[in-house]
PLY file of the C-alpha trace (Angstrom):
ply
format ascii 1.0
element vertex 171
property float x
property float y
property float z
element edge 170
property int vertex1
property int vertex2
end_header
176.23 94.74 235.05
175.46 91.70 237.18
179.12 91.51 238.30
179.02 95.15 239.44
175.93 94.47 241.51
177.54 91.40 243.12
180.74 93.36 243.78
178.79 96.19 245.47
176.83 93.71 247.56
180.00 91.88 248.56
181.68 95.19 249.47
178.76 96.17 251.72
178.77 92.76 253.40
182.48 93.07 254.14
182.04 96.59 255.47
179.08 95.60 257.65
181.01 92.61 258.95
184.16 94.54 259.91
182.63 97.76 261.28
181.51 96.15 264.58
184.91 94.51 264.98
186.79 97.74 264.29
184.43 99.76 266.47
184.97 97.34 269.37
188.74 97.54 268.97
188.66 101.35 268.89
186.34 101.48 271.91
188.45 99.07 273.96
191.69 100.78 273.02
190.29 104.17 274.02
188.99 103.11 277.45
191.17 104.45 280.22
191.40 102.73 283.56
190.19 105.10 286.26
192.51 104.79 289.27
191.99 106.47 292.63
194.95 106.74 295.01
195.10 107.89 298.60
198.19 110.08 298.08
199.67 112.17 295.29
202.90 110.17 295.52
201.03 107.00 294.59
199.16 108.89 291.86
202.48 109.94 290.30
203.77 106.36 290.34
200.59 105.08 288.70
200.73 107.82 286.04
204.40 107.11 285.35
203.84 103.45 284.59
200.25 103.54 283.33
200.79 106.36 280.85
197.82 107.17 278.65
196.05 103.96 279.67
195.09 105.43 283.06
193.31 108.43 284.47
194.39 109.01 288.05
192.83 110.99 290.89
194.40 111.39 294.32
192.12 111.74 297.35
194.67 113.82 299.25
197.13 116.56 298.45
200.89 116.49 298.95
200.75 119.16 301.63
198.29 117.16 303.76
199.25 114.80 306.57
198.17 111.41 305.15
197.22 110.27 308.66
194.63 113.02 309.03
192.80 113.35 305.72
189.20 114.37 306.27
186.81 112.21 304.23
184.49 114.21 301.94
181.47 113.24 299.82
183.37 114.15 296.64
185.81 111.35 297.45
182.96 108.83 297.46
181.97 110.02 293.98
185.49 109.30 292.69
185.57 105.90 294.37
182.17 105.00 292.94
183.58 105.41 289.40
186.98 103.82 290.12
188.30 100.72 288.39
191.17 100.54 290.86
192.06 101.88 294.31
195.71 102.12 295.34
196.35 102.82 299.01
199.46 103.14 301.18
198.19 100.59 303.68
199.64 99.74 307.11
196.70 101.75 308.56
198.17 105.06 307.37
195.16 105.75 305.16
192.57 103.86 307.18
190.21 106.79 306.55
189.61 105.50 303.00
187.95 102.27 304.20
184.70 103.99 305.17
184.68 105.83 301.84
185.06 102.57 299.92
182.14 101.10 301.86
180.04 104.19 301.11
180.89 103.99 297.39
179.44 100.47 297.10
181.92 99.77 294.32
182.63 96.03 294.35
185.64 96.50 292.03
187.72 98.21 294.75
186.83 96.37 297.96
189.41 94.34 299.85
190.25 91.21 297.85
188.84 92.50 294.55
190.94 92.79 291.39
190.88 96.61 291.65
192.04 96.78 295.29
195.76 97.43 295.72
197.43 97.75 299.10
200.88 98.96 298.09
202.40 97.91 301.43
201.95 94.19 300.81
205.38 92.68 300.28
207.27 95.70 301.60
210.01 95.06 304.18
208.63 96.59 307.37
210.73 98.82 309.56
210.21 99.93 313.14
207.55 97.35 313.98
206.86 97.74 317.73
207.51 94.73 319.93
205.43 93.80 322.94
202.31 95.52 324.19
201.26 98.68 322.33
198.93 101.26 323.85
197.93 104.90 323.39
200.29 106.09 326.15
203.20 105.38 323.77
202.17 108.25 321.46
202.14 108.01 317.66
202.96 104.33 317.25
202.26 102.44 314.05
201.44 98.86 315.03
202.37 97.52 311.55
205.64 99.44 311.39
206.67 102.68 309.75
204.09 103.31 306.96
206.26 105.88 305.19
207.98 103.16 303.15
207.01 104.74 299.82
209.58 107.49 300.37
212.36 104.97 299.67
212.90 105.00 295.87
213.74 101.27 295.90
210.21 100.55 297.11
208.77 102.26 294.01
209.63 99.11 292.04
207.62 96.96 294.43
204.70 99.39 294.46
204.46 99.68 290.68
204.65 95.90 290.28
201.81 95.60 292.73
199.71 98.05 290.74
200.23 95.77 287.76
201.09 98.19 284.98
203.94 98.22 282.55
204.51 101.20 280.22
202.54 99.85 277.26
200.63 96.88 278.65
198.14 96.76 281.45
198.53 93.33 283.03
195.79 93.80 285.60
193.03 94.64 283.09
0 1
1 2
2 3
3 4
4 5
5 6
6 7
7 8
8 9
9 10
10 11
11 12
12 13
13 14
14 15
15 16
16 17
17 18
18 19
19 20
20 21
21 22
22 23
23 24
24 25
25 26
26 27
27 28
28 29
29 30
30 31
31 32
32 33
33 34
34 35
35 36
36 37
37 38
38 39
39 40
40 41
41 42
42 43
43 44
44 45
45 46
46 47
47 48
48 49
49 50
50 51
51 52
52 53
53 54
54 55
55 56
56 57
57 58
58 59
59 60
60 61
61 62
62 63
63 64
64 65
65 66
66 67
67 68
68 69
69 70
70 71
71 72
72 73
73 74
74 75
75 76
76 77
77 78
78 79
79 80
80 81
81 82
82 83
83 84
84 85
85 86
86 87
87 88
88 89
89 90
90 91
91 92
92 93
93 94
94 95
95 96
96 97
97 98
98 99
99 100
100 101
101 102
102 103
103 104
104 105
105 106
106 107
107 108
108 109
109 110
110 111
111 112
112 113
113 114
114 115
115 116
116 117
117 118
118 119
119 120
120 121
121 122
122 123
123 124
124 125
125 126
126 127
127 128
128 129
129 130
130 131
131 132
132 133
133 134
134 135
135 136
136 137
137 138
138 139
139 140
140 141
141 142
142 143
143 144
144 145
145 146
146 147
147 148
148 149
149 150
150 151
151 152
152 153
153 154
154 155
155 156
156 157
157 158
158 159
159 160
160 161
161 162
162 163
163 164
164 165
165 166
166 167
167 168
168 169
169 170
Protein backbone atom coordinates (compact mmCIF):
# COMPACT_ATOMS: atom_id res chain seq x y z
CA UNK A 1 0.00 0.00 0.00
CA UNK A 2 2.85 2.33 0.87
CA UNK A 3 4.53 1.61 -2.50
CA UNK A 4 1.33 2.56 -4.35
CA UNK A 5 1.17 5.86 -2.50
CA UNK A 6 4.83 6.61 -3.30
CA UNK A 7 4.29 5.64 -6.94
CA UNK A 8 1.25 7.96 -7.23
CA UNK A 9 3.16 10.80 -5.60
CA UNK A 10 6.14 10.25 -7.87
CA UNK A 11 3.85 10.17 -10.93
CA UNK A 12 2.26 13.49 -9.95
CA UNK A 13 5.66 15.08 -9.36
CA UNK A 14 6.83 13.99 -12.80
CA UNK A 15 3.65 15.27 -14.41
CA UNK A 16 3.84 18.60 -12.59
CA UNK A 17 7.49 18.94 -13.55
CA UNK A 18 7.01 18.26 -17.27
CA UNK A 19 3.72 20.09 -17.91
CA UNK A 20 5.32 23.57 -17.82
CA UNK A 21 8.12 22.39 -20.11
CA UNK A 22 5.72 20.80 -22.58
CA UNK A 23 3.35 23.77 -22.44
CA UNK A 24 6.24 26.15 -23.20
CA UNK A 25 7.35 24.03 -26.14
CA UNK A 26 3.81 23.89 -27.54
CA UNK A 27 3.34 27.63 -27.05
CA UNK A 28 6.64 28.53 -28.71
CA UNK A 29 6.09 26.13 -31.59
CA UNK A 30 2.62 27.56 -32.23
CA UNK A 31 3.68 31.23 -32.28
CA UNK A 32 3.67 32.62 -35.78
CA UNK A 33 5.87 35.52 -36.75
CA UNK A 34 3.69 38.40 -37.90
CA UNK A 35 5.29 39.98 -40.98
CA UNK A 36 4.09 43.14 -42.70
CA UNK A 37 5.29 43.85 -46.25
CA UNK A 38 4.87 46.91 -48.40
CA UNK A 39 3.88 44.95 -51.53
CA UNK A 40 2.05 41.73 -52.31
CA UNK A 41 5.09 40.48 -54.24
CA UNK A 42 7.18 40.62 -51.07
CA UNK A 43 4.33 39.03 -49.10
CA UNK A 44 4.32 36.08 -51.51
CA UNK A 45 8.08 35.62 -51.16
CA UNK A 46 7.85 35.69 -47.36
CA UNK A 47 4.96 33.19 -47.38
CA UNK A 48 6.83 30.89 -49.76
CA UNK A 49 9.87 30.59 -47.53
CA UNK A 50 8.28 31.15 -44.11
CA UNK A 51 5.50 28.63 -44.57
CA UNK A 52 3.32 28.05 -41.52
CA UNK A 53 5.80 29.88 -39.28
CA UNK A 54 4.64 33.26 -40.58
CA UNK A 55 1.46 35.25 -40.94
CA UNK A 56 1.90 37.90 -43.62
CA UNK A 57 -0.03 41.08 -44.39
CA UNK A 58 0.71 43.36 -47.33
CA UNK A 59 0.05 47.09 -46.96
CA UNK A 60 -0.63 47.51 -50.67
CA UNK A 61 -2.39 45.57 -53.38
CA UNK A 62 -0.89 44.26 -56.61
CA UNK A 63 -2.97 46.62 -58.73
CA UNK A 64 -1.68 49.70 -56.90
CA UNK A 65 1.28 51.81 -57.98
CA UNK A 66 3.78 51.16 -55.15
CA UNK A 67 5.05 54.74 -55.48
CA UNK A 68 1.64 56.20 -54.63
CA UNK A 69 0.16 54.11 -51.83
CA UNK A 70 -1.99 56.26 -49.57
CA UNK A 71 -1.20 55.64 -45.89
CA UNK A 72 -4.24 54.64 -43.80
CA UNK A 73 -4.78 54.21 -40.05
CA UNK A 74 -5.43 50.48 -40.53
CA UNK A 75 -1.85 50.14 -41.76
CA UNK A 76 -0.56 51.56 -38.47
CA UNK A 77 -2.57 48.91 -36.61
CA UNK A 78 -0.84 46.15 -38.60
CA UNK A 79 2.58 47.70 -38.06
CA UNK A 80 1.95 48.05 -34.33
CA UNK A 81 1.52 44.26 -34.07
CA UNK A 82 4.32 43.34 -36.51
CA UNK A 83 7.37 41.29 -35.59
CA UNK A 84 8.97 42.14 -38.93
CA UNK A 85 8.60 44.73 -41.69
CA UNK A 86 9.86 43.93 -45.19
CA UNK A 87 10.04 46.85 -47.60
CA UNK A 88 11.21 47.30 -51.18
CA UNK A 89 13.50 50.19 -50.26
CA UNK A 90 15.34 52.56 -52.60
CA UNK A 91 12.67 55.16 -51.66
CA UNK A 92 9.97 53.32 -53.63
CA UNK A 93 7.90 52.75 -50.50
CA UNK A 94 9.02 55.80 -48.55
CA UNK A 95 5.37 56.27 -47.52
CA UNK A 96 5.78 53.44 -44.97
CA UNK A 97 8.34 55.38 -42.89
CA UNK A 98 5.74 57.71 -41.37
CA UNK A 99 3.51 54.72 -40.61
CA UNK A 100 6.34 52.94 -38.79
CA UNK A 101 6.94 56.07 -36.71
CA UNK A 102 3.22 56.29 -35.90
CA UNK A 103 3.12 52.62 -34.86
CA UNK A 104 5.79 53.14 -32.18
CA UNK A 105 6.89 49.55 -32.68
CA UNK A 106 10.58 49.36 -31.80
CA UNK A 107 10.87 45.89 -33.39
CA UNK A 108 10.48 47.26 -36.93
CA UNK A 109 12.36 50.57 -36.92
CA UNK A 110 15.46 51.09 -39.03
CA UNK A 111 18.32 49.03 -37.60
CA UNK A 112 16.10 46.73 -35.51
CA UNK A 113 16.08 42.95 -35.93
CA UNK A 114 12.60 43.09 -37.50
CA UNK A 115 13.44 45.77 -40.10
CA UNK A 116 14.26 44.39 -43.55
CA UNK A 117 15.10 46.58 -46.51
CA UNK A 118 15.07 44.04 -49.33
CA UNK A 119 17.12 46.31 -51.61
CA UNK A 120 20.28 46.09 -49.51
CA UNK A 121 22.82 44.06 -51.46
CA UNK A 122 20.94 44.25 -54.75
CA UNK A 123 22.93 45.27 -57.84
CA UNK A 124 21.53 48.69 -58.73
CA UNK A 125 20.59 49.57 -62.27
CA UNK A 126 19.95 52.94 -63.87
CA UNK A 127 21.50 55.01 -61.07
CA UNK A 128 21.48 58.63 -62.33
CA UNK A 129 24.84 60.36 -62.63
CA UNK A 130 25.42 64.02 -61.91
CA UNK A 131 22.92 66.54 -60.62
CA UNK A 132 19.34 65.28 -60.20
CA UNK A 133 16.36 67.63 -60.01
CA UNK A 134 12.59 67.59 -60.43
CA UNK A 135 12.78 68.88 -64.02
CA UNK A 136 14.11 65.44 -65.03
CA UNK A 137 10.73 63.79 -64.32
CA UNK A 138 10.34 60.46 -62.52
CA UNK A 139 13.95 59.83 -61.56
CA UNK A 140 14.92 57.38 -58.83
CA UNK A 141 18.07 58.74 -57.20
CA UNK A 142 19.08 55.28 -55.89
CA UNK A 143 18.48 53.54 -59.21
CA UNK A 144 15.60 51.52 -60.59
CA UNK A 145 13.65 50.24 -57.54
CA UNK A 146 11.79 47.59 -59.52
CA UNK A 147 14.58 45.06 -58.94
CA UNK A 148 12.25 42.52 -57.30
CA UNK A 149 10.74 41.73 -60.71
CA UNK A 150 13.95 39.88 -61.65
CA UNK A 151 13.51 36.27 -60.42
CA UNK A 152 17.24 36.02 -59.64
CA UNK A 153 16.83 38.76 -57.04
CA UNK A 154 14.24 36.64 -55.20
CA UNK A 155 17.14 34.60 -53.78
CA UNK A 156 18.76 37.72 -52.37
CA UNK A 157 15.48 39.03 -50.98
CA UNK A 158 14.53 35.80 -49.23
CA UNK A 159 18.00 35.47 -47.73
CA UNK A 160 17.64 38.97 -46.40
CA UNK A 161 14.31 38.12 -44.78
CA UNK A 162 16.12 35.31 -42.99
CA UNK A 163 13.77 32.38 -43.42
CA UNK A 164 14.38 28.90 -44.66
CA UNK A 165 11.48 26.48 -45.27
CA UNK A 166 11.54 24.83 -41.84
CA UNK A 167 13.79 27.04 -39.74
CA UNK A 168 13.46 30.68 -38.92
CA UNK A 169 17.00 32.00 -38.58
CA UNK A 170 15.99 35.54 -37.68
CA UNK A 171 13.82 34.59 -34.68
